[in-house]
N, C-alpha and C positions, 0 to 999 in steps of 0.2 A: 341609787344613792341613799344613804341613811337619813332618817328624819330627826332633827334637833328641835327642843323646846329652848326657848329663850326668855329672859327678862333683862330689861334695859330701862334707860331714861332718855327721854327726847331732849332736844336742844332747850326746851322750856323747863326741863327738870322734871317733866311728868313720867309716871311709870307706865311702861309699855310691856306687852308679853305677846307670844305667839309661837307657831311653829313653821318651820321652814326646812326645805332639802338643801344639803350641802355635801360637798365631797369629804370635808373634815371641819374641826372646830375652828381652825384658823381662816379657812375660806368663809365660813359663816360670820366670824368676827369681822373680818374686812367688809362682807356685804353690808352688815349692820351699820358699820362706821360710815359707809358711803350714804347710806339711807339716814344718816344724822342721828343714829341711835348708840349711845354708849353702852355696850353690853355690860350686865352685872353678873348674870349667870346663864351659863349655856350647858345643857346636857343632852345626851343623845337618847331618843325616845325608846321605850322599852319594846323589845321584839315584837310582843304580843300585841301591843298598841299600834306598832307600825303594821303588822300582818293584817290587823283589822281594818286598816285604811285602804287596803287593797280591795275589800269589798264594799267601800262606801261608794254612793253615787257619784259619777264623774261630772264635771262641769263641761258641756260640749260647747263648740263654736256657735250652736243655734241658741243656747242659753246666754251666751255672752252678746250675740246680735240683739236678742229681745231685750236684755238689760240695758244696752245702749239705747235701743229706740225708746224704751220706757222713760229713761233718764232725760233724752232730748225733749220728749213730750212734756215732762213735768217740769224742767228748767224753762223751756220756752214760754210755759204758762206762768212763770214768775214763782214758783214754788221753789223755797230755798233747799239747797242740796241735802242738808240733814234730814228734813222732812221727805223728801223724795226718797232718799235711801231707806228712810223707816218704812214708807209705803211699800216700796219694792220688797223690802226683807219680809214683810207680812203677807205679801201675796204671791211671791215666787214659789213655782212648784217643786224646784230642785233644792233639797234640804242643804246640799253642800254649797251651793250658791248663795243661799239665804245666810248660811254661817258666814261665808265671806263678806258678804254685804254687812252683816253685824261687826265684823272685825274692821271693815273700812270706816263704819259709822264710829267705832270706838277710837281709831286713829285720828279721825278728823276732830273728834271731841277733845283729844289731847293736843290739837294744835298743829297736827302735821298736815302736809299737802296731800292732795288726793293721788297725785302721781307716786309720791313716795309710799302711800298706803297700798297702792295696787302693786308697786314693786316687790313686796312682800308675798305675792301670791303669782309666782312665775308660770305656774301651770294654767292659770285662769287668764292672765293678762300677759301677752309677749311683750317684747321690747318695742315693737312698732306701735302697739297700742298705748303703752306708757309714755313713749315720746311724744304721740300725738296728745295725750291728755296734758303733758307738761307744756305743750305749745298753746293749747287752749286756756291753761291757766295763765300763761304769760300774757296772751293777747286779751284775755277777757271774753274769748269766744267759745266757751267750753260747750254750751248746748249745740252749736254748729257742728262741732268736733265730734261729738257723740253721733249726731246724724251721719256724718261722712264715715265714721268708723262702722256704724251698723250697716250701711250701704257697702262698704270695703268687705266686711266680713261676709255678707250675703254674696258678693261677687266671688269671693274665695272658696265659698262653699260649692257655688255653681261651678266653677273651674275644676275643682277636685272632682266632682261629680261627673263632669264631662271627660275628663281624662280616665277615670275608673272605668266609665262606659266604653272608651276606646280600647282600653287594655283587655275588658272582660271577654268579649267575642274571640280574639285570637287565643286568649288562654283556654277558653272553653273548647275550641276547636283542636288545639294542640293536646289537651287533656283527653278528650274522646279518641282522638288517634292513638295516643299511647295505650289507652284501655284496650282499643281494638287489637293493637299489636301484641299485647300480653294474652289476651283471650285466644287469638289464632296460634300463638306459640305453645301455649300450655294445653289447648283443647283440639285444635283442628290438625296442625302438623303431625302431631305423635300418632294420629289415625292413619295419615297417609304414609308415615315411616313404616308401620306395621306391614301395609299392603306391599311397599317397595321391597321390604325385607323378604317376605314371603316369595316374591317372585326372582330374588336374587339378580336384580337388573342392574346394569352399570348406569349409575346416576349422572346427570349433568352437574357442572360445578356449582351452578346456582342452587341446585336442590340440595346438594351436600352442605352448602352454607346455610341455608334455611333450617336443615335438620340439626346440624352442629349447634347453631344459635339456640334452637328450640330445646336441644338437650342441656345446653348450658344453663339456660333460664330455669329449666325444672329441676336440675341437680344441684346448682349452685346459686340459687336464688338469694341466699344470705349475702353472697359476695356481692351481687349486683345492689342489694339494699345498702351494703357497706359503702361501695363506690359512689352511689347516689349521697348518702349522708356525708362522706368525705368531700365530695364536690360542693355540697350546700355549705358545709362548714368553712371550707377554703373560700367559697365565694363570699360569704358574710364576713370572715376575717379581712378579706381584701378590701371590701367596700367600707369597712369600720376604719381604715386608713384614711388620711386626707387626700393623698394621690389616687387611692383606689376608689373613694367616693366620687372624686372629681371626673375620673375616667369613666365610670358607670354613668354618672349623669350626662356626660357627653355621649356615651354609646346609646343610651336610651333615646336621644333626640335623632339617632340615625337608623332606628328601628324602621323597616318598610312600613309605611302607611301611619301606623301608630306613631312612629316617631316625630313625624310633622305635627300631629295633634299636640304631643306633649310640649314640643317647642313653642308652637303658637300659644298654648296655655300659659307657659312660663313667662313668655313675652308680655302677654296680656296682663298678668299679674304685676309685672315690673312696670310696665307704663302706668297702670291705675295706682299703684302704690307711690309711684313718683310723683304723678299729678297730684293726688292727695296730700302728699307731704310739702310740696311747693305751695299748693294752694292755701294750706293751712299756716304757711309763714316760715317754715324750714329753709335756711340756705341750702342752695344747690349741693355743695359739698356734704353737708350733714344729711341731706335727703338720700344722695346716692348711697353713702355708707350704711344709712339705716335700712334702705330697701334691699340692699345686698344681702342682709341677714333674713328677709321675708320670702325671698323667690323659692326657697326649698330646692335649689340646684346649684351645687358647689360650682359647677363649671360657669354658668351664667353669672353667677355670684363674683367670681373671680374677674370676670370680664367688667362687670359693674364697678367693682374696687379700681381695676386699671383705670375706668374713666375719671373716678374721683382723683386718683394720682396724677392724671394729665391735666385735668382742671386746675389742680392745685399748682402745677408748673406754669400755667397761664395759657393753656391750650383751650381752644373753644370747644363746646360741647359736640358740635358736628364732627370735629376732627377726632375727638376721643372716641366718639361713637363708631365713626368709620373704621378706626383702628381695631375695635374689637372683632369685626368680621362676622357679627351676628345679626346685623340689621340689614334688611333688603333696601333697594334703592328708594322705594316709595316712603318708607319710614324715615330715612335719612333726609328725604327732601323736606318731610313735614317738621324734622327737628330743626333744618337749616331756617325754615320759615318762621317756625316758633321763637328760635334764638333771635332772630333779627327783628320780629315785631314785638318780642317781650310777651307773647302769649303761649310760652312753652307748655305751662300746666294744661291749657285747653287742648293743645294739639296732642299732648301725650294722652290724655282722656280719649281723644279721637282714635288714636292708635289703639289703645285698649280695646275700644268698642269694635274696631276693625278685626283685630285679632280674635276678638270673641265671636263675633259673626262668622268668621272663618272655621272656628273650632266647633260652633253648632253645626254649620253645614257638613264639615268632614264626619262628625259623629253620626249624623243622620244618614249619610251616605256610606258609612262605614261597610256595612253589609255587602253592599255592591262592589266596593273596592276589593273586599278581602276574598269574595266567592271565586274568583279565577285563581288565586293562589291556593286556595283550599281545594279546588277541583284538581289542580295539577298535582298536589301532594297525595290526594286520595287515588288519583290515577296512577301515579308512580307505585303507590303500595300494592294496588290491585294488579299492576303489570308485573312487579316482582313475584307476587304469590301465584299469579296464573302461570308465569314461565316456569318457576320452582316445582310446581304441583302437576302441571298438565303436560310439559315436555316429556317427563319419563313416561307417562301413560301414552302419549303420542309415539315415542319412540318404541314401546313395547307393542302397541297396536300395529305399527308398520312391519315390525319383526314377524308378528303372528300372521299377517296377511301375506308376506313373502313366503312363509314357512308353509302356509296353506296352499 
């Protein structure tokens, strides 16, 4: 998206300025009005300046987590937020984050709320983060909100790391097998093909298939590359659509072994985000709609939104959770107890801890789980190659022995 520079006036009439990404001028104007800024001038940033931003240091989730913990510590110690932000700005190692903190200070100095100031930096602070800050401002519990957000980001980083670890080993095995197939077809089978051709032997079907595929790979490699590139482009185009992304997110959770880890990780993030939202004072409907944007899985997100729609119609949380079809019986029992006792946030936290423990165990035992499947695939590959290569040799040896 293009980057725009803007100048405007806040509700108090003070001049504010900044840069923000938007699809077009109208979209940015609408976003500024929602942030209670009346735009005076908006212009698209020069291409050279925008290109330079590509090489700027990025603000990572780790930076935001440390920022949140520092703010919690300083606010808890009774230090005013302007002094706290000033101290963080001068000590933070990430220059881009220091620049963002400076802009937050300028916005606060102009009389704006912290949540509204953070909304101008969507790449640093997501909707969930901003909504929690808004709750903290409303309840006067901003310091504890920063602590909970820091813990939440730490949990999110952990779950992403676990899911990546779960996928890394299967991808490595598949890549190694693909490389082995390419090497065999380019270097090994052609040598046997020369031997078979010199003997003018009648080859078995499986050998003919192996030789034909090897010949195709060597002579028409560019067609294979084009087919792979076309398949990748088609796949990316499909998952860029709403329906395609939802179907892909649903399919990921059905992948053998790794799928259950992805599912448990997603559910752990949902439960923890929901617990944090309700514990911080958000109404259940608002919490569900907000959490639906943070689970990073369109299929689960749609299920969560269906829960909020059901609750809006007057149904219980347990009933709407059952109708989604994604929670197991143990989780549903915990939701039922939490709803009846009024301690839903605590039990959702327990659900998150339970799923997190399951994910940790599954990742630790991933090698043992995937090893039998890997052995089966490698065995099948070796069997096909052995039959294709050694059957003709066996047949020729039998003929030579009979002739002798």
